[in-house]
Backbone as XML, in Angstrom:
<?xml version="1.0"?>
<chain id="A" units="angstrom">
  <residue number="1" name="MET">
    <atom name="N" x="-9.992" y="13.455" z="-5.303"/>
    <atom name="CA" x="-8.775" y="12.842" z="-5.805"/>
    <atom name="C" x="-8.207" y="11.915" z="-4.747"/>
  </residue>
  <residue number="2" name="LEU">
    <atom name="N" x="-7.549" y="10.879" z="-5.209"/>
    <atom name="CA" x="-6.943" y="9.914" z="-4.304"/>
    <atom name="C" x="-5.722" y="10.522" z="-3.639"/>
  </residue>
  <residue number="3" name="GLU">
    <atom name="N" x="-5.616" y="10.340" z="-2.350"/>
    <atom name="CA" x="-4.450" y="10.802" z="-1.611"/>
    <atom name="C" x="-3.624" y="9.598" z="-1.206"/>
  </residue>
  <residue number="4" name="ASN">
    <atom name="N" x="-2.317" y="9.660" z="-1.449"/>
    <atom name="CA" x="-1.435" y="8.581" z="-1.023"/>
    <atom name="C" x="-1.067" y="8.796" z="0.435"/>
  </residue>
  <residue number="5" name="LYS">
    <atom name="N" x="-1.286" y="7.776" z="1.234"/>
    <atom name="CA" x="-0.992" y="7.849" z="2.660"/>
    <atom name="C" x="-0.213" y="6.604" z="3.052"/>
  </residue>
  <residue number="6" name="PRO">
    <atom name="N" x="0.511" y="6.649" z="4.156"/>
    <atom name="CA" x="1.198" y="5.442" z="4.618"/>
    <atom name="C" x="0.197" y="4.326" z="4.881"/>
  </residue>
  <residue number="7" name="LEU">
    <atom name="N" x="0.674" y="3.102" z="4.813"/>
    <atom name="CA" x="-0.161" y="1.946" z="5.088"/>
    <atom name="C" x="-0.805" y="2.097" z="6.457"/>
  </residue>
  <residue number="8" name="LYS">
    <atom name="N" x="-2.111" y="1.986" z="6.498"/>
    <atom name="CA" x="-2.818" y="2.154" z="7.765"/>
    <atom name="C" x="-2.319" y="1.122" z="8.762"/>
  </residue>
  <residue number="9" name="GLY">
    <atom name="N" x="-2.117" y="1.564" z="9.986"/>
    <atom name="CA" x="-1.640" y="0.661" z="11.012"/>
    <atom name="C" x="-0.128" y="0.568" z="11.059"/>
  </residue>
  <residue number="10" name="SER">
    <atom name="N" x="0.573" y="1.423" z="10.298"/>
    <atom name="CA" x="2.034" y="1.288" z="10.258"/>
    <atom name="C" x="2.762" y="2.391" z="11.009"/>
  </residue>
  <residue number="11" name="GLY">
    <atom name="N" x="2.072" y="3.401" z="11.467"/>
    <atom name="CA" x="2.746" y="4.516" z="12.118"/>
    <atom name="C" x="2.575" y="4.497" z="13.616"/>
  </residue>
  <residue number="12" name="THR">
    <atom name="N" x="2.566" y="5.679" z="14.196"/>
    <atom name="CA" x="2.446" y="5.787" z="15.643"/>
    <atom name="C" x="0.990" y="5.748" z="16.095"/>
  </residue>
  <residue number="13" name="GLU">
    <atom name="N" x="0.063" y="5.837" z="15.139"/>
    <atom name="CA" x="-1.349" y="5.764" z="15.492"/>
    <atom name="C" x="-1.711" y="4.327" z="15.859"/>
  </residue>
  <residue number="14" name="LYS">
    <atom name="N" x="-2.974" y="4.075" z="16.160"/>
    <atom name="CA" x="-3.378" y="2.715" z="16.495"/>
    <atom name="C" x="-3.012" y="1.777" z="15.354"/>
  </residue>
  <residue number="15" name="THR">
    <atom name="N" x="-2.690" y="0.544" z="15.685"/>
    <atom name="CA" x="-2.176" y="-0.362" z="14.664"/>
    <atom name="C" x="-3.136" y="-1.486" z="14.295"/>
  </residue>
  <residue number="16" name="THR">
    <atom name="N" x="-4.185" y="-1.672" z="15.058"/>
    <atom name="CA" x="-5.187" y="-2.668" z="14.698"/>
    <atom name="C" x="-6.564" y="-2.036" z="14.859"/>
  </residue>
  <residue number="17" name="GLY">
    <atom name="N" x="-7.549" y="-2.676" z="14.264"/>
    <atom name="CA" x="-8.918" y="-2.183" z="14.378"/>
    <atom name="C" x="-9.444" y="-1.675" z="13.043"/>
  </residue>
  <residue number="18" name="TRP">
    <atom name="N" x="-10.467" y="-0.839" z="13.109"/>
    <atom name="CA" x="-11.159" y="-0.327" z="11.929"/>
    <atom name="C" x="-10.542" y="0.989" z="11.466"/>
  </residue>
  <residue number="19" name="PHE">
    <atom name="N" x="-10.428" y="1.139" z="10.145"/>
    <atom name="CA" x="-9.935" y="2.366" z="9.521"/>
    <atom name="C" x="-10.867" y="2.719" z="8.365"/>
  </residue>
  <residue number="20" name="PHE">
    <atom name="N" x="-11.130" y="4.009" z="8.198"/>
    <atom name="CA" x="-12.017" y="4.486" z="7.137"/>
    <atom name="C" x="-11.329" y="5.607" z="6.369"/>
  </residue>
  <residue number="21" name="SER">
    <atom name="N" x="-11.401" y="5.545" z="5.045"/>
    <atom name="CA" x="-10.866" y="6.607" z="4.201"/>
    <atom name="C" x="-11.948" y="7.026" z="3.218"/>
  </residue>
  <residue number="22" name="PHE">
    <atom name="N" x="-12.088" y="8.322" z="3.047"/>
    <atom name="CA" x="-13.051" y="8.865" z="2.095"/>
    <atom name="C" x="-12.295" y="9.697" z="1.059"/>
  </residue>
  <residue number="23" name="TYR">
    <atom name="N" x="-12.735" y="9.665" z="-0.183"/>
    <atom name="CA" x="-12.183" y="10.561" z="-1.182"/>
    <atom name="C" x="-13.200" y="10.769" z="-2.296"/>
  </residue>
  <residue number="24" name="GLN">
    <atom name="N" x="-12.964" y="11.818" z="-3.044"/>
    <atom name="CA" x="-13.849" y="12.138" z="-4.170"/>
    <atom name="C" x="-12.997" y="12.415" z="-5.399"/>
  </residue>
  <residue number="25" name="GLN">
    <atom name="N" x="-13.580" y="12.196" z="-6.577"/>
    <atom name="CA" x="-12.862" y="12.368" z="-7.831"/>
    <atom name="C" x="-13.333" y="13.580" z="-8.628"/>
  </residue>
  <residue number="26" name="TRP">
    <atom name="N" x="-14.300" y="14.297" z="-8.129"/>
    <atom name="CA" x="-14.881" y="15.396" z="-8.892"/>
    <atom name="C" x="-13.888" y="16.525" z="-9.143"/>
  </residue>
  <residue number="27" name="SER">
    <atom name="N" x="-13.087" y="16.893" z="-8.159"/>
    <atom name="CA" x="-12.175" y="18.025" z="-8.336"/>
    <atom name="C" x="-11.140" y="17.743" z="-9.417"/>
  </residue>
  <residue number="28" name="GLY">
    <atom name="N" x="-10.795" y="16.488" z="-9.634"/>
    <atom name="CA" x="-9.835" y="16.147" z="-10.670"/>
    <atom name="C" x="-10.376" y="16.304" z="-12.073"/>
  </residue>
  <residue number="29" name="LEU">
    <atom name="N" x="-11.683" y="16.336" z="-12.212"/>
    <atom name="CA" x="-12.276" y="16.464" z="-13.543"/>
    <atom name="C" x="-12.187" y="17.882" z="-14.094"/>
  </residue>
  <residue number="30" name="PHE">
    <atom name="N" x="-12.001" y="18.859" z="-13.228"/>
    <atom name="CA" x="-12.070" y="20.256" z="-13.661"/>
    <atom name="C" x="-10.724" y="20.969" z="-13.667"/>
  </residue>
  <residue number="31" name="GLY">
    <atom name="N" x="-9.634" y="20.244" z="-13.449"/>
    <atom name="CA" x="-8.307" y="20.848" z="-13.477"/>
    <atom name="C" x="-7.509" y="20.302" z="-14.650"/>
  </residue>
  <residue number="32" name="ARG">
    <atom name="N" x="-6.305" y="20.857" z="-14.834"/>
    <atom name="CA" x="-5.417" y="20.326" z="-15.866"/>
    <atom name="C" x="-4.639" y="19.165" z="-15.259"/>
  </residue>
  <residue number="33" name="MET">
    <atom name="N" x="-4.947" y="17.981" z="-15.713"/>
    <atom name="CA" x="-4.328" y="16.778" z="-15.172"/>
    <atom name="C" x="-3.694" y="15.981" z="-16.298"/>
  </residue>
  <residue number="34" name="ASN">
    <atom name="N" x="-2.823" y="15.047" z="-15.914"/>
    <atom name="CA" x="-2.244" y="14.138" z="-16.894"/>
    <atom name="C" x="-3.259" y="13.096" z="-17.351"/>
  </residue>
  <residue number="35" name="TRP">
    <atom name="N" x="-4.218" y="12.779" z="-16.508"/>
    <atom name="CA" x="-5.277" y="11.848" z="-16.848"/>
    <atom name="C" x="-6.511" y="12.192" z="-16.027"/>
  </residue>
  <residue number="36" name="TYR">
    <atom name="N" x="-7.628" y="11.676" z="-16.470"/>
    <atom name="CA" x="-8.893" y="11.885" z="-15.776"/>
    <atom name="C" x="-9.434" y="10.517" z="-15.381"/>
  </residue>
  <residue number="37" name="ASP">
    <atom name="N" x="-9.846" y="10.408" z="-14.139"/>
    <atom name="CA" x="-10.300" y="9.144" z="-13.591"/>
    <atom name="C" x="-11.619" y="9.397" z="-12.879"/>
  </residue>
  <residue number="38" name="PHE">
    <atom name="N" x="-12.610" y="8.580" z="-13.191"/>
    <atom name="CA" x="-13.913" y="8.759" z="-12.562"/>
    <atom name="C" x="-14.556" y="7.382" z="-12.420"/>
  </residue>
  <residue number="39" name="THR">
    <atom name="N" x="-15.029" y="7.074" z="-11.225"/>
    <atom name="CA" x="-15.652" y="5.787" z="-10.950"/>
    <atom name="C" x="-17.157" y="5.957" z="-10.832"/>
  </residue>
  <residue number="40" name="LEU">
    <atom name="N" x="-17.893" y="5.257" z="-11.685"/>
    <atom name="CA" x="-19.349" y="5.296" z="-11.586"/>
    <atom name="C" x="-19.830" y="4.402" z="-10.454"/>
  </residue>
  <residue number="41" name="ILE">
    <atom name="N" x="-19.450" y="3.123" z="-10.507"/>
    <atom name="CA" x="-19.850" y="2.162" z="-9.477"/>
    <atom name="C" x="-18.668" y="1.217" z="-9.221"/>
  </residue>
  <residue number="42" name="LYS">
    <atom name="N" x="-18.373" y="0.976" z="-7.956"/>
    <atom name="CA" x="-17.310" y="0.039" z="-7.617"/>
    <atom name="C" x="-17.659" y="-0.653" z="-6.302"/>
  </residue>
  <residue number="43" name="ILE">
    <atom name="N" x="-17.554" y="-1.957" z="-6.323"/>
    <atom name="CA" x="-17.668" y="-2.763" z="-5.110"/>
    <atom name="C" x="-16.520" y="-3.767" z="-5.174"/>
  </residue>
  <residue number="44" name="GLN">
    <atom name="N" x="-15.580" y="-3.638" z="-4.265"/>
    <atom name="CA" x="-14.400" y="-4.495" z="-4.292"/>
    <atom name="C" x="-14.015" y="-4.891" z="-2.880"/>
  </residue>
  <residue number="45" name="GLY">
    <atom name="N" x="-13.732" y="-6.146" z="-2.695"/>
    <atom name="CA" x="-13.284" y="-6.635" z="-1.400"/>
    <atom name="C" x="-11.968" y="-7.364" z="-1.536"/>
  </residue>
  <residue number="46" name="GLU">
    <atom name="N" x="-11.197" y="-7.364" z="-0.481"/>
    <atom name="CA" x="-9.923" y="-8.068" z="-0.476"/>
    <atom name="C" x="-9.644" y="-8.617" z="0.914"/>
  </residue>
  <residue number="47" name="VAL">
    <atom name="N" x="-9.192" y="-9.849" z="0.961"/>
    <atom name="CA" x="-8.733" y="-10.468" z="2.193"/>
    <atom name="C" x="-7.251" y="-10.722" z="2.009"/>
  </residue>
  <residue number="48" name="SER">
    <atom name="N" x="-6.428" y="-10.219" z="2.913"/>
    <atom name="CA" x="-4.982" y="-10.361" z="2.795"/>
    <atom name="C" x="-4.401" y="-10.924" z="4.089"/>
  </residue>
  <residue number="49" name="PRO">
    <atom name="N" x="-4.352" y="-12.256" z="4.201"/>
    <atom name="CA" x="-3.798" y="-12.859" z="5.409"/>
    <atom name="C" x="-2.328" y="-12.500" z="5.626"/>
  </residue>
  <residue number="50" name="PHE">
    <atom name="N" x="-1.571" y="-12.294" z="4.540"/>
    <atom name="CA" x="-0.152" y="-11.963" z="4.655"/>
    <atom name="C" x="0.058" y="-10.659" z="5.421"/>
  </residue>
  <residue number="51" name="THR">
    <atom name="N" x="-0.805" y="-9.659" z="5.152"/>
    <atom name="CA" x="-0.687" y="-8.374" z="5.841"/>
    <atom name="C" x="-1.680" y="-8.228" z="6.985"/>
  </residue>
  <residue number="52" name="GLY">
    <atom name="N" x="-2.542" y="-9.226" z="7.198"/>
    <atom name="CA" x="-3.444" y="-9.219" z="8.346"/>
    <atom name="C" x="-4.569" y="-8.213" z="8.252"/>
  </residue>
  <residue number="53" name="ARG">
    <atom name="N" x="-5.214" y="-8.127" z="7.071"/>
    <atom name="CA" x="-6.275" y="-7.130" z="6.921"/>
    <atom name="C" x="-7.352" y="-7.569" z="5.938"/>
  </residue>
  <residue number="54" name="PHE">
    <atom name="N" x="-8.529" y="-6.981" z="6.139"/>
    <atom name="CA" x="-9.655" y="-7.083" z="5.215"/>
    <atom name="C" x="-9.910" y="-5.681" z="4.670"/>
  </residue>
  <residue number="55" name="ASP">
    <atom name="N" x="-10.212" y="-5.575" z="3.392"/>
    <atom name="CA" x="-10.528" y="-4.287" z="2.770"/>
    <atom name="C" x="-11.842" y="-4.373" z="2.021"/>
  </residue>
  <residue number="56" name="LEU">
    <atom name="N" x="-12.605" y="-3.289" z="2.065"/>
    <atom name="CA" x="-13.809" y="-3.146" z="1.262"/>
    <atom name="C" x="-13.788" y="-1.751" z="0.660"/>
  </residue>
  <residue number="57" name="ASP">
    <atom name="N" x="-13.828" y="-1.676" z="-0.669"/>
    <atom name="CA" x="-13.879" y="-0.392" z="-1.381"/>
    <atom name="C" x="-15.247" y="-0.256" z="-2.025"/>
  </residue>
  <residue number="58" name="LEU">
    <atom name="N" x="-15.892" y="0.866" z="-1.757"/>
    <atom name="CA" x="-17.193" y="1.175" z="-2.345"/>
    <atom name="C" x="-17.119" y="2.550" z="-2.984"/>
  </residue>
  <residue number="59" name="ALA">
    <atom name="N" x="-17.690" y="2.680" z="-4.192"/>
    <atom name="CA" x="-17.712" y="3.981" z="-4.857"/>
    <atom name="C" x="-19.005" y="4.117" z="-5.641"/>
  </residue>
  <residue number="60" name="LEU">
    <atom name="N" x="-19.519" y="5.342" z="-5.664"/>
    <atom name="CA" x="-20.712" y="5.658" z="-6.433"/>
    <atom name="C" x="-20.604" y="7.093" z="-6.913"/>
  </residue>
  <residue number="61" name="LEU">
    <atom name="N" x="-20.639" y="7.284" z="-8.214"/>
    <atom name="CA" x="-20.624" y="8.614" z="-8.840"/>
    <atom name="C" x="-19.471" y="9.491" z="-8.356"/>
  </residue>
  <residue number="62" name="GLY">
    <atom name="N" x="-18.286" y="8.912" z="-8.268"/>
    <atom name="CA" x="-17.098" y="9.689" z="-7.924"/>
    <atom name="C" x="-16.847" y="9.894" z="-6.443"/>
  </residue>
  <residue number="63" name="PHE">
    <atom name="N" x="-17.679" y="9.350" z="-5.582"/>
    <atom name="CA" x="-17.467" y="9.419" z="-4.140"/>
    <atom name="C" x="-17.132" y="8.017" z="-3.643"/>
  </residue>
  <residue number="64" name="SER">
    <atom name="N" x="-16.031" y="7.906" z="-2.910"/>
    <atom name="CA" x="-15.540" y="6.584" z="-2.526"/>
    <atom name="C" x="-15.266" y="6.494" z="-1.033"/>
  </residue>
  <residue number="65" name="ILE">
    <atom name="N" x="-15.393" y="5.275" z="-0.530"/>
    <atom name="CA" x="-15.033" y="4.990" z="0.849"/>
    <atom name="C" x="-14.249" y="3.682" z="0.854"/>
  </residue>
  <residue number="66" name="ASN">
    <atom name="N" x="-13.206" y="3.641" z="1.658"/>
    <atom name="CA" x="-12.445" y="2.425" z="1.886"/>
    <atom name="C" x="-12.631" y="2.072" z="3.355"/>
  </residue>
  <residue number="67" name="ILE">
    <atom name="N" x="-13.090" y="0.858" z="3.595"/>
    <atom name="CA" x="-13.272" y="0.352" z="4.949"/>
    <atom name="C" x="-12.258" y="-0.771" z="5.130"/>
  </residue>
  <residue number="68" name="GLN">
    <atom name="N" x="-11.432" y="-0.644" z="6.147"/>
    <atom name="CA" x="-10.363" y="-1.613" z="6.350"/>
    <atom name="C" x="-10.356" y="-2.059" z="7.807"/>
  </residue>
  <residue number="69" name="TYR">
    <atom name="N" x="-10.189" y="-3.365" z="7.989"/>
    <atom name="CA" x="-10.037" y="-3.902" z="9.335"/>
    <atom name="C" x="-8.681" y="-4.589" z="9.418"/>
  </residue>
  <residue number="70" name="VAL">
    <atom name="N" x="-7.811" y="-4.111" z="10.292"/>
    <atom name="CA" x="-6.488" y="-4.696" z="10.506"/>
    <atom name="C" x="-6.585" y="-5.563" z="11.763"/>
  </residue>
  <residue number="71" name="TYR">
    <atom name="N" x="-6.423" y="-6.876" z="11.592"/>
    <atom name="CA" x="-6.534" y="-7.782" z="12.729"/>
    <atom name="C" x="-5.177" y="-8.281" z="13.215"/>
  </residue>
  <residue number="72" name="ASP">
    <atom name="N" x="-4.127" y="-8.084" z="12.412"/>
    <atom name="CA" x="-2.792" y="-8.546" z="12.799"/>
    <atom name="C" x="-1.769" y="-7.556" z="12.258"/>
  </residue>
  <residue number="73" name="ASP">
    <atom name="N" x="-1.064" y="-6.860" z="13.131"/>
    <atom name="CA" x="-0.118" y="-5.840" z="12.681"/>
    <atom name="C" x="1.332" y="-6.327" z="12.660"/>
  </residue>
  <residue number="74" name="SER">
    <atom name="N" x="1.556" y="-7.640" z="12.714"/>
    <atom name="CA" x="2.931" y="-8.145" z="12.714"/>
    <atom name="C" x="3.641" y="-7.847" z="11.396"/>
  </residue>
  <residue number="75" name="PHE">
    <atom name="N" x="2.916" y="-7.804" z="10.265"/>
    <atom name="CA" x="3.523" y="-7.442" z="8.984"/>
    <atom name="C" x="4.086" y="-6.022" z="9.049"/>
  </residue>
  <residue number="76" name="ASN">
    <atom name="N" x="3.308" y="-5.103" z="9.586"/>
    <atom name="CA" x="3.764" y="-3.711" z="9.699"/>
    <atom name="C" x="4.997" y="-3.611" z="10.591"/>
  </residue>
  <residue number="77" name="LYS">
    <atom name="N" x="5.011" y="-4.358" z="11.677"/>
    <atom name="CA" x="6.157" y="-4.333" z="12.585"/>
    <atom name="C" x="7.412" y="-4.872" z="11.895"/>
  </residue>
  <residue number="78" name="ARG">
    <atom name="N" x="7.262" y="-5.950" z="11.100"/>
    <atom name="CA" x="8.405" y="-6.486" z="10.362"/>
    <atom name="C" x="8.921" y="-5.461" z="9.352"/>
  </residue>
  <residue number="79" name="MET">
    <atom name="N" x="8.013" y="-4.800" z="8.638"/>
    <atom name="CA" x="8.423" y="-3.801" z="7.639"/>
    <atom name="C" x="9.115" y="-2.613" z="8.308"/>
  </residue>
  <residue number="80" name="GLN">
    <atom name="N" x="8.604" y="-2.164" z="9.450"/>
    <atom name="CA" x="9.241" y="-1.059" z="10.167"/>
    <atom name="C" x="10.649" y="-1.443" z="10.601"/>
  </residue>
  <residue number="81" name="GLN">
    <atom name="N" x="10.829" y="-2.682" z="11.063"/>
    <atom name="CA" x="12.152" y="-3.135" z="11.482"/>
    <atom name="C" x="13.102" y="-3.231" z="10.289"/>
  </residue>
  <residue number="82" name="GLU">
    <atom name="N" x="12.605" y="-3.708" z="9.142"/>
    <atom name="CA" x="13.455" y="-3.797" z="7.955"/>
    <atom name="C" x="13.899" y="-2.409" z="7.493"/>
  </residue>
  <residue number="83" name="VAL">
    <atom name="N" x="12.983" y="-1.444" z="7.510"/>
    <atom name="CA" x="13.336" y="-0.067" z="7.123"/>
    <atom name="C" x="14.369" y="0.493" z="8.097"/>
  </residue>
  <residue number="84" name="ALA">
    <atom name="N" x="14.169" y="0.280" z="9.389"/>
    <atom name="CA" x="15.119" y="0.768" z="10.395"/>
    <atom name="C" x="16.494" y="0.129" z="10.194"/>
  </residue>
  <residue number="85" name="ASP">
    <atom name="N" x="16.524" y="-1.159" z="9.865"/>
    <atom name="CA" x="17.796" y="-1.845" z="9.634"/>
    <atom name="C" x="18.514" y="-1.278" z="8.410"/>
  </residue>
  <residue number="86" name="ILE">
    <atom name="N" x="17.777" y="-0.977" z="7.357"/>
    <atom name="CA" x="18.386" y="-0.395" z="6.154"/>
    <atom name="C" x="18.916" y="1.003" z="6.454"/>
  </residue>
  <residue number="87" name="GLU">
    <atom name="N" x="18.106" y="1.810" z="7.144"/>
    <atom name="CA" x="18.525" y="3.182" z="7.452"/>
    <atom name="C" x="19.743" y="3.213" z="8.376"/>
  </residue>
  <residue number="88" name="SER">
    <atom name="N" x="19.840" y="2.260" z="9.282"/>
    <atom name="CA" x="20.967" y="2.241" z="10.216"/>
    <atom name="C" x="22.222" y="1.629" z="9.606"/>
  </residue>
  <residue number="89" name="GLY">
    <atom name="N" x="22.093" y="0.999" z="8.443"/>
    <atom name="CA" x="23.236" y="0.356" z="7.814"/>
    <atom name="C" x="23.414" y="-1.093" z="8.227"/>
  </residue>
  <residue number="90" name="LYS">
    <atom name="N" x="22.537" y="-1.589" z="9.100"/>
    <atom name="CA" x="22.620" y="-2.990" z="9.542"/>
    <atom name="C" x="22.366" y="-3.930" z="8.363"/>
  </residue>
  <residue number="91" name="THR">
    <atom name="N" x="21.429" y="-3.554" z="7.490"/>
    <atom name="CA" x="21.153" y="-4.304" z="6.266"/>
    <atom name="C" x="21.690" y="-3.492" z="5.100"/>
  </residue>
  <residue number="92" name="LYS">
    <atom name="N" x="22.510" y="-4.115" z="4.292"/>
    <atom name="CA" x="23.094" y="-3.433" z="3.139"/>
    <atom name="C" x="22.188" y="-3.625" z="1.929"/>
  </residue>
  <residue number="93" name="THR">
    <atom name="N" x="22.020" y="-2.580" z="1.160"/>
    <atom name="CA" x="21.268" y="-2.673" z="-0.087"/>
    <atom name="C" x="22.244" y="-2.910" z="-1.233"/>
  </residue>
  <residue number="94" name="VAL">
    <atom name="N" x="21.730" y="-3.472" z="-2.310"/>
    <atom name="CA" x="22.553" y="-3.791" z="-3.475"/>
    <atom name="C" x="21.969" y="-3.055" z="-4.674"/>
  </residue>
  <residue number="95" name="PRO">
    <atom name="N" x="22.806" y="-2.405" z="-5.489"/>
    <atom name="CA" x="22.287" y="-1.751" z="-6.707"/>
    <atom name="C" x="21.593" y="-2.767" z="-7.612"/>
  </residue>
  <residue number="96" name="LEU">
    <atom name="N" x="20.626" y="-2.318" z="-8.379"/>
    <atom name="CA" x="19.817" y="-3.204" z="-9.213"/>
    <atom name="C" x="20.668" y="-4.019" z="-10.175"/>
  </residue>
  <residue number="97" name="ASP">
    <atom name="N" x="21.643" y="-3.396" z="-10.836"/>
    <atom name="CA" x="22.447" y="-4.147" z="-11.804"/>
    <atom name="C" x="23.235" y="-5.268" z="-11.120"/>
  </residue>
  <residue number="98" name="GLU">
    <atom name="N" x="23.711" y="-5.021" z="-9.912"/>
    <atom name="CA" x="24.419" y="-6.054" z="-9.161"/>
    <atom name="C" x="23.465" y="-7.181" z="-8.757"/>
  </residue>
  <residue number="99" name="ALA">
    <atom name="N" x="22.264" y="-6.831" z="-8.328"/>
    <atom name="CA" x="21.274" y="-7.849" z="-7.951"/>
    <atom name="C" x="20.920" y="-8.714" z="-9.158"/>
  </residue>
  <residue number="100" name="LEU">
    <atom name="N" x="20.723" y="-8.095" z="-10.318"/>
    <atom name="CA" x="20.393" y="-8.862" z="-11.528"/>
    <atom name="C" x="21.548" y="-9.781" z="-11.931"/>
  </residue>
  <residue number="101" name="ARG">
    <atom name="N" x="22.771" y="-9.294" z="-11.794"/>
    <atom name="CA" x="23.932" y="-10.125" z="-12.111"/>
    <atom name="C" x="23.963" y="-11.358" z="-11.208"/>
  </residue>
  <residue number="102" name="ARG">
    <atom name="N" x="23.718" y="-11.152" z="-9.909"/>
    <atom name="CA" x="23.721" y="-12.273" z="-8.966"/>
    <atom name="C" x="22.610" y="-13.276" z="-9.280"/>
  </residue>
  <residue number="103" name="ILE">
    <atom name="N" x="21.450" y="-12.774" z="-9.652"/>
    <atom name="CA" x="20.335" y="-13.667" z="-9.998"/>
    <atom name="C" x="20.686" y="-14.497" z="-11.223"/>
  </residue>
  <residue number="104" name="ARG">
    <atom name="N" x="21.263" y="-13.847" z="-12.251"/>
    <atom name="CA" x="21.650" y="-14.576" z="-13.468"/>
    <atom name="C" x="22.688" y="-15.650" z="-13.136"/>
  </residue>
  <residue number="105" name="GLU">
    <atom name="N" x="23.645" y="-15.322" z="-12.278"/>
    <atom name="CA" x="24.667" y="-16.302" z="-11.895"/>
    <atom name="C" x="24.030" y="-17.502" z="-11.193"/>
  </residue>
  <residue number="106" name="ASN">
    <atom name="N" x="23.108" y="-17.220" z="-10.273"/>
    <atom name="CA" x="22.445" y="-18.307" z="-9.549"/>
    <atom name="C" x="21.606" y="-19.165" z="-10.486"/>
  </residue>
  <residue number="107" name="LEU">
    <atom name="N" x="20.966" y="-18.554" z="-11.479"/>
    <atom name="CA" x="20.160" y="-19.318" z="-12.426"/>
    <atom name="C" x="21.043" y="-20.177" z="-13.321"/>
  </residue>
  <residue number="108" name="SER">
    <atom name="N" x="22.192" y="-19.659" z="-13.711"/>
    <atom name="CA" x="23.083" y="-20.438" z="-14.590"/>
    <atom name="C" x="23.748" y="-21.588" z="-13.837"/>
  </residue>
  <residue number="109" name="ASP">
    <atom name="N" x="23.904" y="-21.437" z="-12.531"/>
    <atom name="CA" x="24.497" y="-22.505" z="-11.706"/>
    <atom name="C" x="23.526" y="-23.666" z="-11.503"/>
  </residue>
  <residue number="110" name="SER">
    <atom name="N" x="22.236" y="-23.409" z="-11.659"/>
    <atom name="CA" x="21.210" y="-24.434" z="-11.385"/>
    <atom name="C" x="21.126" y="-25.455" z="-12.489"/>
  </residue>
</chain>
């Protein structure tokens, strides 16, 4: 089963370099779940210059590996600073209804 983990390179561990994740889907097939997910074959690659990483996902018969190379961790550092600013109160958050109202006002002014 897929495990949700923090974005690789975003914590106190190493922040650049190679990262590997392994998971399997077989155990999810035999329990009571809301859905069943099984991958026969998967080959997927992604290049993300915005977050400074390359990803390769490979899967065969329910066994998967994710290979990731993080070459630039400045995105993670910016996100950590934004979270710290919100938690400290330096950056104020706005409720969704207020944000939507402001967006509508700005669109009507245009």
